[in-house]
N, C-alpha and C positions, 0 to 999 in steps of 0.2 A: 745701784741694786743693794747695795747695804743698806741704803736710805729707807726703804721700805717700810712700812709700819706693821704690816701682817705680810710676812715672807709666806706664808702659805699659797699667797696667791701664783705664786711662781712654779708652775706642775711640768716636770719634764716629761710625760706620760699623755697618751690619746685616753679620750675620756668615750665610754662607750656601755652603756647599760646601767649607766650609774656607779662606772668603776672605771678605776685609773691602769691602762694596759700598759705593761711595759712588753720591750722585744729584744733581742738579741742584739741588734743593730742600733746604731744611733749616729745624729749627726748636731754638727755645731751649730747654735746661733750665736750670732757674732754682732756687737754696735757695729753700725756702718762709718760711724765717725772716727773710729780709732783702731778697729779691726778687731778689740778684744773678745775673749769668749766669754759670752752669760751664761749659758748652760748648753749640756748637752740631751739633745729630747731624743727618747725610740722612736724609733723609724717604723711607724706603721706599713703594711703594705693591702695586697689585696685581699686576704684573710679577714685583716681586722676590719676592712671598709666591707665585706660580705656581714660578718657580726654586726655592724654599726647600724645597718640595713635590717637585718633583721630583728634587732632590738626594736628599732623605732617600729616596725610591722606588727611588732607585737603588743608594743605600748600604746599603739592607734587609738582600736577599741576604746578602751577605759579613758586615753584622754580627749577624743571628739564625744566621748559618753557625758562627758564634766558640763555642768552649765556654763553658759558665758561670764556669767560672773564668778565662778569657782576659777576659771582659768584668768582672767582678771586680776584676781586674788594675786593668785601666784606670780604672775608677768607684774604686778606692783610690786612686791617682793623685792622683783629681781632688777626692777628700775631702783629702789629704796637704796639696797646694797650697791646697784654701780656708784650712784651718787655719793653716798657715805665712803667708799673706796676709791673716788675719784682723782684724788692726788696719787695714791700708788698707781693706779691703772695707767695714769698719764705718765708715770713715769718708766714704767714696762714698756708702753708703748715707744716713747722716745728711745730707751734704751736699744729696741730692735729695729725701729724704723727709723729713727734720726730726726725724725722732725721737731723744732722747739717745743720744751714743757709746755711752754702758754698753750700751742697748737693742740696738742696731746690731749690735754686737760681737756680742752674744748672738743675734741671729737667725742672723749667717754660721755659731756653731755650730752652731744648730738646725738651717740647713738642712743643713751638713755632715754632721749624724748622720744624716741620710736619705740620701744617698749612700754612707754608710759601711754604714748598716742593708742596702740592697738589695742592694749590693756581695755582702753575705753571703747574702743572701736569695734571691738568684738561682740561686742553687747547692742550693736547696731546694725545686724546683719539682717535685713529685711528681704521677704519677698512680696508675691503680687497676688491678688486673685483676679483674674482676667473674665470679661463676659463673655457667657459661652454662647455658642449657635441653636442651642434649644436649651429648655426649660429644666429637663431632665437630667443634666449634666452640670458641674461644676469645674472651674480650671482656677488650679492653684500653681504657683511657681516659689519654689523654695531650694536654698543655698546650701551646699553640704561641703565638708571639707574635700578638699581633692585628695587627699592619702600623706603617703612617706612624701617628702619634701628633701630632694640632695641637693647641694651648694657646692660652688666653690669660688673665691672670694681672695682679691688681690692681697698685695702687700702692704699699699699706700693709704689704705685706710683701714686697719687691721680690725678694728672693733665696732666703727660703725658699719662698713660693707655687712659685717655677720649679722648685727642688730637688726636693721631695717629689713630682713630678710626673716633671720627667726621669729620676731616679735610678730609679723603680720602672719607667720604661719601658724604659730602656736595660740594665735587669738582667733585663728580661724578653726582652730580643732587639728590642725595635722601634725605630725613627728618631724621632726628635722635632723637631717645629717649635712657636717660642714666639712669640707677640706679644704682649710686655709692655707695661706704661701708658707712653704719652708721657710722666709725669709724672716716670718713674723709671725709663727706659731702661739707664743706666749699670751698674746691678747686673747686670743680665741681661747684658749685653756682656762687663762682667768676668768673669763665669762662662763665656761662652765663648772668652774669652781662655785660662783657666785649663784646659779643657774641653780645648784644641788643645795645649797645654802637656801635659798629663797624657796623648797620645796617641790620644785618641779620636778616631776615624778623619771623613776631610773625607765631610761629609751627614748625619752620626749625628746632631748637635744642632746645629740652625738656629736664629737669631736674628732676627727682620724686627722693625724698629721703625721706625712709620709713624704717621701723622694720620688718615690714611683710614682711621678703624675697621669704618665698614660694607664698604668693598672688600676689605678684608685677611679683616674678619671673615666674606663670604659664599664667599671662595674656602677657608678654613680650615673651615667648615661643611660648604661643598658639593662640595666637590673630589672627584670618585672615586675619586683615589688615598689618599685619608684613610679610615682605615677605623676610625678613634677619636679624638673630641674629649672635651678636658676644660677648664672654666673654674670659675673661682674670681671672683665678684663679686657684683652684688645679683641679686635673686630676679625681678625685672623684666626686666633683663637675661639673665638664665639662660634665662628661659621663651622667648624670642624666638630664642636662639640653639639651642634643644631641636627648637623648629619648622624651623629652617632645615636641620637636620641630618636631618629626619625625609624629604627629599628621596633623600637616599644611603643610609638607614638604619644611621645609624652608630653605633657601640658610644658611648654619653655617660657621664661622669660630670660631677657638681654639685657643687660644694660653696658654696651660696648663701647668703641674708641669714641674719641671728638677732635674736632678743629674750631673752637670756638672765635668767633669774631666779636672785636670790642670794636664797637663805632662810635665817634667822636664827631658831631655835627658840627658846623660852624655857631650853632646858638646854646652850644652846651655851656653848663658850669663847668670852666675847663679845671679850676681845683677841684672841683669834685669828681669829674674825670679821670685826670690824676690817680686820687686816692684810690675811685673804685678798681682803676688796671692795677692799682699795687696788690690790691688784697685778692683781686681775681688770677692775677698772675703771678707771684710770688710767693704764695701759701704753698706749703710743703713741697718747699723748692720747685717750684711750678709743675710736679707729679700729679695732678687731677685731670682726672678726663673730663671736668667742666672747666677748667681753668683757661684764659684767656689763651689764643693759640695766635692771633693774629690782630693786631691794632691798626684800623682803617681810620685817617683821621683828615678832614678835609681842609682842603687847600688854606682857607683864610685863617685857619686857626694852625696848623701844622707846626710852622715854628714856635709859637708860644707853649703849646702841649708838649713837642719835643724838648723842650728845656727845661720845664716846671717837670715832666718825667725824668730825664737825666737825673736832675739833682736828686729825687726823691731814693731813685735805685742806688747810685755812689753812697747814697747814705746807709745802707741795709750794715747790719751786722751779721756778718758769714764765722760758722763755728758750730761746737759742739753744741748738740739743742738742749743737753741739762746745764750749762753753761748761763748765769744770766746774763741780759741785755741780748742775747742770740734772735736774730730773727728769719737766717736764713738758715738748715742744718744743710747736712750732706744729701748728695743723692745716694739711692739704695744701694749703689755697685760702681765699679769701674769701670765696666761695660756700659753700665747706662751714661756714665761721662763719655764717653769716646762714641755713642751713638749721637748725643746731641751735639758734639765738638765737631763732626761730620758734617752734619746740617748745615752748622754755623761756616765750616770751611767752604764747603761745596757753593752757598748760597754768596761768598765773599768772591767769591771765584768767578760768580756770574754775574755780578756788579754791584752786591750790596754793600754796604761801607757799616765799618764795623766804629759804635761809638764810644761804647763801654762793654768791659769785659772780655769774653772771648777766651778763657783761656781756664784752665784749672787753678786752683787756690794752695797754698802754703800748709792749708789744715791735714793735705791728703789726698790722696788719689779720688774720694769718693765725692769730693768737691769742687763745682765748679763758678766760676761767678757769675754772679748777675748780669746779664749780658741785653745791649741793645743794639738792635742792627737798621739804618734809614735804608732809604731807595732799594726799598724793596719793594717786587713785585708779586703777584699773586702765584703767579707759575712757578717762583724758585722753591728749591727744596726747605728753606725754613717755614713756607707757607702752606704748600700742599701735602706737608706731613705734619702728624702729631707729635709736636716738639716733645713731650713729655719732660720738661726740664727748663732751668730758670734764664729763659731767652725771649726777649721781646721784639719782634719783625714789626717795624714799622710803615704802613702802606699809607700814601696819598690818595685824594680821590676827589672827583668835581662836585658828583650831587648825586641824589637819593638814588635815582635808579642807578645809575655806575655801581655806585656800593653793595646794592642789595642783589645785583646778579654777581659781584666777586664776591659776597658774605656765602651766598648761594652755592656759588660755584665748588661744591665738594660733596664726596660719598657721604659725611658725615653728618647728624642733625642734631647734637644734643644739648649743646646750651649755647645762646649768643646772648650779649651785651649792646646796649646803644645809650647813647647821653643824647639828650634833646629836650629842649624849653618848649617846643611846641606841640601842642595838643593834637593836631590833625597828624604832623608825624608821627607822634608815640602810636597812633593806631594803625597808618599806614606800614611804617616798618614794623611794628610787632608784628600785623597777619601777614607781612610779606616775608618775613626770614621764615626760611624752611627747619626751623630746630624745636625741637619739644619744649624746651623750656626757655623764655627771655627775662632776662633781668632789665629793665629800662631806669634810669640815673641809681642803678644798685649792681653792685660788685658782688655781693654773696646772695644768692638764692634761693641755696636748700635749706630745706626745715620741714618736719615733720607732717603738717600741716598741707603741705604741697604735694602734688603729683610730680615724682624722680623717674623722667626717663626722656630717652630721644624718638627721632624717627630716621627712615633711611638706614643706614648701616650704624647706625648708632645703637638699635635693638628694637625691642619691643617688649610692654610690658610697662609699669608702672609703680613705685615704691614710693611709701608714704602717703597721705590723705586717704579720703574717704573710699578711692580706685583702688588703693593699694591692696584691700584683702579680695578684692575680684580674681586675680592670679592664684589664690590658694583656695578659689571654692569652684564647686561646681554647679551650675543651674537644672535642677532638676523639676517636669512639667507631670503634674498630677492630675489626672482626668478621673474623674468619679461621675458615674450614670446611676440611674435608677433613682436618683434624689426624689421626682414626684411620686412614686409607689407607696 
């Protein structure tokens, strides 16, 4: 952190109504790679959260009254500042989250891309005119901002998960309150500092940082002045938050857990499939909701794929994300490591074969070796649960019908991937997979222009793309009579 060009980006306070708020108590943010303290952050609670909601409510009228072009200019300023400070923001992110610095800088650009996208997309909130049933009437449909938006975001993408929600909300004319994960609050607070510099008015973007997850969450999900709640995290927590929102019938959007299949057919480009699996699986040490969870390989290419994939995984460099050459950093905590290892051990006991890894690393308690298991079946713990770690279970299959049945045999439906060079299969499998996003001969699918979201228990709503504004808008029907008089 001493290498930051702009040390004012490190803020230890919540950002509410354009001001930095301290509190009597604090909590420590540590670097997961070495356990060292980065900074103590003031611990906000229920009172500060209620203050942030009030600030957002008070700012709503003037912000929504701005023209789309005026809001776009301010969002564009925010985007430019994010990119100008990409190196510092990346270093802050790696320090608190652990991912390699190159990945962290990539996340900054990814998050900023949503701000740039919605700065422009907010100018294209179109309505409709509908033929009326009588000549003396006119039917017009308009879209208006839903109101105050509250959000809870996770630690695995502490910049981008906020950016793609806040950018859409602000572009639509809504105001925004976010509670980031306490493991990674510094990225959110740095975004608030840059939002202020960009000229975004007080109360429009608020960040409440605190360890009272239950208390803060109850305010954000139950406060009558919050019109919309959006969450990224586990399916279990998402269900609880949806239930809390029911008391005030809030609009909700949820981006929840995943169990992504990665399918390699026997006509695939195997080298490309190996590369796609590597980028999808081991990015952020496997701690992403869209990363590959189950690798299905057709029998005819099973040996070739496994050999090449094992060689590529063995070549990965594990270490502190701030060090050169590292491409797999620590997991977020020792508890996360233990959870992943438990799945590995249980699956080995059920008959899986450990090919590579399967244990911690000398770097520290938060590290887990990139791992490969073979002879896996779809009902083993490593396949039926979201791993959220650097483990690849390889499952053989015979034909297209069998693998589609296995891939869809999950409560989740976020992302899926498959590799083939058969154009007919591209359409059959692409349409047959019960997932909201499908990568075909591609392992990285997220971008601001595409709708991000899942089906089944992976959530509802979409982030990014032209569809991303819909969750922050209300449709209003205007019926005009007496036109012919």
